[in-house]
N, C-alpha and C positions, 0 to 999 in steps of 0.2 A: 500413496507411493511417492508422490512429489514432495510431500512434506518430509518422508524420511531423507530423500535425496538432499533436499535443501540444507537439513540439519546436520548432513555428514561434512559440511564446509568443504566443497570440493577444491577450493583455492589452497587448501593445506596439502593436498596430494603432492605437489611438487616439492614442498617444504619437507614433508616426511621422506620422499625419495632421496633428497639431496642429504638428509641426516644419515639415512640408510648407507648411501655411498660414502660419506665421510667415515662413518663407523665400520665399514665393511661388514655390514650386517643385512640380513634380508628376513622379512618375517611373511613374505608371499606364499611360502609353501606349506603354512599351516591353515587348517580349517577356521582357526579362531579369527583370521584376518582375510576373508574371502575379498572384501572390498579392495584389498591391495593388488589383486592379480589384473595382469595386463588388460583382460576382456573387460572387466568392471571399470578399470581406469579409462580406457579409451571410450567406453560408454558414457561415463561421467563428462568426459571432455566434449563429446557431442551434444549430450543434455545441456551442458553449461553454455556451449556456443549457441544452441537453439535458443535458450533464455536470454542471452546477450541480444541476439538477433531480434527477438520479440521486443524487448525493451528499447531497442534502437529505433523501432518504428512505432512504438506505443508509449510515448512520455507518460510515466506515471504522476509527474509532477509539472504540469504545464504552467507557463507563467500567465498570472492573471493580474489585472489592474487592481483588484480589490482582495481583501483577505477572505479566504474560502475555507470552510470546514472540510476536511478530507472525508471524514465519517458521514456527514449529512448532506454536503453540498450548498449549505446555507451561506449566503453572502452577507459579510459583516456590514454594518453601518458604521457611522462615525463615532458612536458611543463605545465601540468595541476597543479594548486597549491592551489585549493579551500579549500582542506583539511588542509592548514596551513593559514587559514584566520585569525585566532585568532593572531598567532605569527606575521604575516606580519603587522597586524593593530598595534599591540604593537610596533613593530620596526619603523613603520612610524610615529606612535604618538611621540615616542621618539625624532625623527628627526625634529619635529616642535617646540620643546621647545628651546626658545632662538632664533628663527629665523622667518623671515617673511613667511608667508604661500607661496608666490610666488616663494621663493627661496627653497623650500623643494622638494626634489627628492627622491623617495623611490627606 
């Protein structure tokens, strides 16, 4: 159920409501759009606020002194350089200019 709720993108509810008001249309009365009824909207707002409150007290990305894998929790040592991927890519790309690809060493 939580996955379904998250995938409905509750932040778009207000956008949809404003578009309806602007166009003077409403789709809340058809069974096809039961998620747009007041009960569901208020329930989603309560659920959204609950989620915001939880993340306010449970930071999913705490600041660490070292690079840390979110998936495994492994702390990187000094040989890990994935955080420099862009700079390394630019450097390697610059080495390819005017050279054969086989001759490029990064």
